Every structure is written in structure tokens, then in C-alpha cells.
C-alpha positions as CSV (number, residue, x, y, z in Angstrom):
1,X,-12.8,11.7,-4.9
2,X,-13.7,15.3,-6.1
3,X,-14.1,14.2,-9.7
4,X,-10.2,14.9,-10.8
5,X,-9.6,13.2,-14.1
6,X,-6.6,13.3,-16.4
7,X,-4.8,11.1,-18.9
8,X,-1.5,10.2,-19.5
9,X,0.4,8.5,-22.4
10,X,2.3,5.2,-22.0
11,X,5.8,5.8,-23.3
12,X,8.0,3.2,-25.3
13,X,9.3,1.7,-21.8
14,X,5.8,1.3,-20.6
15,X,6.2,4.0,-18.0
16,X,3.5,6.5,-17.1
17,X,3.6,9.7,-15.4
18,X,1.0,10.4,-12.7
19,X,-0.7,13.9,-13.6
20,X,-0.1,16.7,-11.1
21,X,-3.5,17.2,-10.4
22,X,-4.1,13.5,-9.7
23,X,-0.9,13.5,-7.6
24,X,-2.2,16.4,-5.4
25,X,-5.7,15.1,-4.9
26,X,-4.7,11.6,-4.1
27,X,-1.7,12.9,-1.7
28,X,0.9,10.8,-3.8
29,X,4.5,11.7,-2.8
30,X,7.8,10.6,-4.0
31,X,8.5,7.1,-2.4
32,X,4.9,5.9,-2.6
33,X,4.0,3.0,-4.7
34,X,1.1,2.4,-6.8
35,X,-0.6,-1.0,-6.6
36,X,-2.2,-1.9,-10.1
37,X,-5.2,-4.6,-10.3
38,X,-6.9,-5.9,-13.3
39,X,-10.4,-7.5,-12.2
40,X,-11.8,-10.3,-13.9
41,X,-13.8,-8.0,-16.0
42,X,-10.8,-6.4,-17.4
43,X,-11.2,-3.3,-15.1
44,X,-8.1,-1.5,-14.3
45,X,-7.8,0.0,-10.7
46,X,-4.9,1.5,-8.9
47,X,-4.4,2.0,-4.8
48,X,-1.7,4.3,-3.6
49,X,0.5,2.6,-0.9
50,X,1.9,5.3,1.2
51,X,5.7,5.1,2.2
52,X,6.1,5.2,5.9
53,X,9.1,6.9,6.8
54,X,10.0,6.7,10.4
55,X,7.5,4.1,11.4
56,X,9.6,2.8,14.4
57,X,11.3,6.3,15.2
58,X,9.1,6.7,18.4
59,X,9.9,3.3,19.8
60,X,12.2,3.1,22.8
61,X,15.0,0.4,22.5
62,X,14.7,-2.6,24.5
63,X,17.7,-4.2,26.2
64,X,17.0,-8.0,26.0
65,X,20.4,-8.6,27.6
66,X,21.5,-10.7,24.7
67,X,24.1,-9.8,22.1
68,X,22.6,-9.4,18.5
69,X,24.1,-8.8,15.0
70,X,21.4,-7.3,12.9
71,X,23.2,-8.1,9.7
72,X,23.4,-11.7,10.5
73,X,20.2,-12.3,12.5
74,X,18.1,-10.2,10.0
75,X,17.4,-13.1,7.5
76,X,17.0,-15.9,10.0
77,X,13.9,-18.2,9.4
78,X,12.5,-20.2,12.3
79,X,13.8,-23.6,12.2
80,X,17.1,-22.6,10.4
81,X,20.3,-23.3,12.0
């Protein structure tokens, strides 16, 4: 990191705003997530988890010959009937 540092205030609902300079430097965009960690020593760290739009958009459909109902099949667990 290039040494960008800023601070923000935790509001009454415990929300924080990521400062613009930090967002730019870290490449944070709308839809990204922030993963918070508190180490055993109490040190707080965060990680940006990038939102992946269109991750499967370049894949071609595969015809398995079987009819599917994605709404019904979506939550099936192996072994469930």
C-alpha cells in the first residue's frame, strides 16, 4: 500500500464510511464486501472481497439431455429426496 491513511467515525448504528482515498487506493467498488478480523492480540484487519459480476457469463450452456427446474433443483442436497 502506498501509505494512504485516514480515519472515520463509527455512527450510532455502528456503521462506518470507507474514506474516498482509501476506496480509490484499495479499488473498493459498490457491491464489494469488507471482511473484518480481530486477531488473538486484538489487532483489527480488513480484507476487500471483490464482487464478481458475470463470473459465468463466458461459459457456454451444456445440454445434458435432462430437463431441469433450477428453482426446484437449486437447493437440493446430496442424499435428500
